N, C-alpha and C positions, 0 to 999 in steps of 0.2 A: 606529721605526727595529727593523733586526734587532737582537739581543744575541748574543755570543759567548763560549763559555767554551774557553780553553784550558789543557788538562792537561798538555802536555809543552814547557817554556821553560824554556832554561837561562840562570841567571843571567849566567854568562860570555858567552853568545851573544846577549844580548837589547839590547846597546849598539850603537845604529846607528853607522855608519860614520864620520859627520860628527862627532857627539859624541864619540866616540872619540879621532878626529884632532885636533879642539880640545883636547882635554884633553891629548894627547901635544905639543901646541906650546906648551900655558902652562907644562908642567913642562920643557921644552928636554930630553925624554929624547933618547935614540941614535934613535928611531923619527921623531922630528920632524925630525932632522937628514937621514934617510933619505929622508923623504916631505915635504918641504917646501911641495910644493902637493897639496891634497887629491884631485884626480882620480886620481893615481897610488897615493895610499893605498887609495881605494877600488877601484879594480881589483884591488890585490893583496890585499884584506881579502876580498872579496866572489866571487873566481873560483873556478871549480872544481877541485878536487883530485883526483887520481890515486884515493888509497886512503882510508879511513876513517882510519886512523892519522896520515896525512899532514893531514888536514881536523882531527884532535882537537888537533893542535898549535897550532892557532890559539886553542884556550881558554886555552892558557898565557900569550898575549898580553895578554888582559884579566884572567886569575885574579892576575897579579902586581901589577897595579894596582888591585885591589878589595879595599881593605884597611879595617881599622876605620872609620879617618878617611873614606875616599873613597866608601865603599858608599851614604852617604844621597844623595851627589851622584848618582851614577849610578842609584840606583832610583825617585827623584824622577822623573827624567826618562823612565824607563823605563815608571812606572804613568802619567804625564802623556801618552805616545805611546799608551800600550795604549787609554786612556781617548778621546780625543779624535779618533785615526786608524783605531782598529779596532773601536770599541764593545763593548770587552769587560764583560761583567757579572762575571766569573769567572777569575782567572788563579791557576794552581798555578806558583810559582817554583822549580825544582830547581838544586842545587849542593852541593858538597863543602866544607863550612865548615872542615876542616882546610887546605885549598888557600887560603884567605884569612887564614891567619895568619902573623906572620912565618917567615922560613924561617931565621932565623939562631937562633931558640929550638930545645931540645930538644924531643923527642917529646912527652913527658909533659906539658912547657908548653904545646904547641902545641894538644895535648887539651884543656886546662885553657882555653884562651882560645876554644876553637870556642863554648862557652854565648854568651860574649859578640857574637860572631860573628850567633847566631841570634836574640838579641835587638835587635842592630842592624837586621838586616835586616826584621826583624817590625813593628819601630816606624817605620821608615823608608818600610815599606809603607803606612802609614796616613796617606795623604794626602786632607786633608779635601776638596780643591776635586775630587777626582777619585774619587767613591765606587765602587771596585771591590772584590768578594769577595776577599781575596788569602789565600794559604797556603803554606806551604814543604814541598817535599819534601827532605829531606838523601839525598845519594848516597854511598853506598860508594863505592870506587873500587878496578877490579881491580889499580892498581899500588901501591897502600897495602898496608901490614901488616896483619895479623889485629887485633892489639891496636887500633889507629885505627881500622878499620871496625867493631869491636864498640863504641867508646866512641860512634860515630857511631849506632848504633842505640841504645844507652841515652840519646844525648842527644835523640833524637829523642821516646822516651817520655818522657823528664824535660820537654820544652817542648812539651807538646800545645797550649797556647794559639797557640802559631804554628805548629808542624808537623802535616801532616795523612799523613804517610805517609814509607815510604823507598825507595830506588832503587839499583840498581847500576850504574856507568857506567864510562868508561873503555876502551870497545871490547871487544864481544861476544867477541872470537878470542881475548880473553887468559884466559878463564875456565878453559880444559880444565884446565891443571895444579893448579888450587886449586877443582875444582869442588865437591868434599865440603865444605870449607870455606864455600863461599859457601851451600849448602844448608842446610847447620847455623846460618849468620846468619838466612838467612830464618826458617828454624824458630823461632828464637830472638825473632825480630821480630814474629811471628805470637803466640807466647806472652805478650808484652808488650800485645796487642792493637794493635798498629799494621798501618795499610794497607800494601800493597805492588804496586810497579810494578817493572820492570826492563828493561834493555835487553837484548833478546833477540830472536835470529830477524832480525837487521836486515840482518846479511851472510851468505852462503851458508857459510860457515865458524864462523858465530856461533849454531849450533842446538842447543841443550841442552834435552832434555824432561825431565830430571831436575828442572830449576829450575820449571817450568811449574806443577806444583800449589801451589808456594807464592804465586804470584802473583795479584792481583787485577785488575791490568791489565798488557797486555804493550807496553814500549816497542818501539813499532814492529812487530815481528812478520811485516813483509812475507812472509817464506820460508816461513811456516807454508802459506799460501792457493799460494804460487809453487812451494814444492817437498815440501811435507808436507800437502798438503789433507786428508789421512784423519786428521790431528789436529784440523780444525775441530769436528768433533763433540764432541769431549772439551772444547774452546774454550767452546762454546757451553752445554754442560751445566752447566759452570763460571761461566759466566755472566761471563766475562773480556771485555775490551772491548781492541782494538788500538789505540794510539796511532799513528796514522799522520802522517808527516811529509813531504809531498810533495817539496818541493824539495831538502830532505837528501839524498835519494838522488841526486839529478843531482849535487849539489854534491859527494858523496864517490865518485863514479864507480861506484856500487853498481847504478844503472839508466843506461842511456844514454836514453831517452825517457820523457816523463811517462805517456804511453799503455801502459806497460807496467805500471802501476798498474790499469788496468780489470781484469784478469785478478783481480787481489787484492779489488776492491770487490765485482766479482760473483760470485766464490766464497764471500766472506764471507755477502755477501745471501742468497744460497742457503741457505747452512747457517746463517742466522740468527745470525751472530756480528756484534755492535755494533763500528762502527768512530767513533773522534773522529778528526777533523781537528784537527791541531797544527802549530805552528810550528817546533818544535824550538829554534832560533836565528834568533829574527827579525831583529836587527839585523844578524848577521853574513851571512845571504842579502840583506837590504834586501828582504825579501817578508814583508809582514804578513800577519795570518789571514784578512781578508777575501779576499784575493787569491789564498791557497791555494784557497780554495772556488772562485774565480772561474776559477782557471787549470785547476783539474779539471772544471769544468763547460763553458768554452769549448772544451776540447779534447777533448770527449766521452768523458771518463773516468766522469762521474755524469751524473746526470739530476736535474731539479729535486726529483723526490720522494726521491730518495738523498740531495741535499744536506740537505734537511729532517731525514731522518732520523740524518744524521752529526752535525747540530746537537743533536738531542735527544738523541741518545747521550751527547754531550759532558756535558750538564747532569747526566744520568742516573747517570753514573759518576764524576762530580767527587769527591773523597774530602771536601771539606769543604761542597758545597752542600745547602742544606735541600731535599729533594727535593720537599718538599710544597707549594714555593711556585715561581710561575712565574717566569722571570727578568724580566719586565717590573716586574709588580707588586712584586717585592721591591727593584728598583733605584729604582722611584718611592719606596718608602719611605725608603731611604737618601737620596735627594736632598732628600726634604721634611724630613729629621732625625728619623725614628721610630727608628733603629737603636737598640739598646742601649747602643752603642757611642759615645763622645763624638767619636771620631774619623771618624764617619760610615761605617766599616767592621763587619762581622761577624767576629768572630776565628774562628778555627779550632776552638776551645774551645768556642764559644758555640753554633755550628752543630752 
């Protein structure tokens, strides 16, 4: 079977609509009363939005229920689905740990609780029956204060057994007024030996070349080839990889048609820039990773050779994948119990 790596998947957007709806029904929340029947909830949850900011509001719907108590429930189902339905061998889960802590606590108390969240996510991801190599990317957030974002970077450095890198999320249009601050945080992260990615060049308003030198991968980045193809030479020289999430651009109103991505792929391949195809929010979109590939192929955005190149690029640029191992051989070892981890997984620190 073909094995996949997903380098860009948000924990908040990974919950498939039916699981989320069932959770709301069991908890008798306001949303359970608003959506007593599943089809109405699925239509609301998965429909396209007009802007990226409107789309990101859906994350708050899930973040408020992903608590220390409930995270194992959601993550088990996420890992099970990724293994059974997507043939994932490798998965990087990204999220902002601060947003999983109780809102009634003070900022300092919430910062202290972030370490517990990272440990819960790390341990819950180790599902023996579904041996996927998993790792966490901790997201700084454009709407959070500097003190919280710096604490997230420090936490990533402290928890390398679970964390493989950091990200900057929250909508790239909001970086401008704090650009110097985010550049400083990325410099600090690199000084700590952390691997870096960041949501950048996702929208025409979110293009900040000042951040590019500090990223090892570029989250989305589609407007580099679309609007600033002259930057592709630098991206190639830095061996940066674009994390392209096709369905996202339709759901956020960033693109009108999937075929608009053909220019992105063609220009990147011509420039020797690697692309990893990712889901971003597989649950929110109700589109799993193999279907992201299939949609691009059947709509003539990529061909089979380019599809294989993107599959290879995903493993090559994975922050915690042992690059001397082929996906099939490593997964076979995990299934046979040859991993050094009792859980059947390889930790970020171990690889």
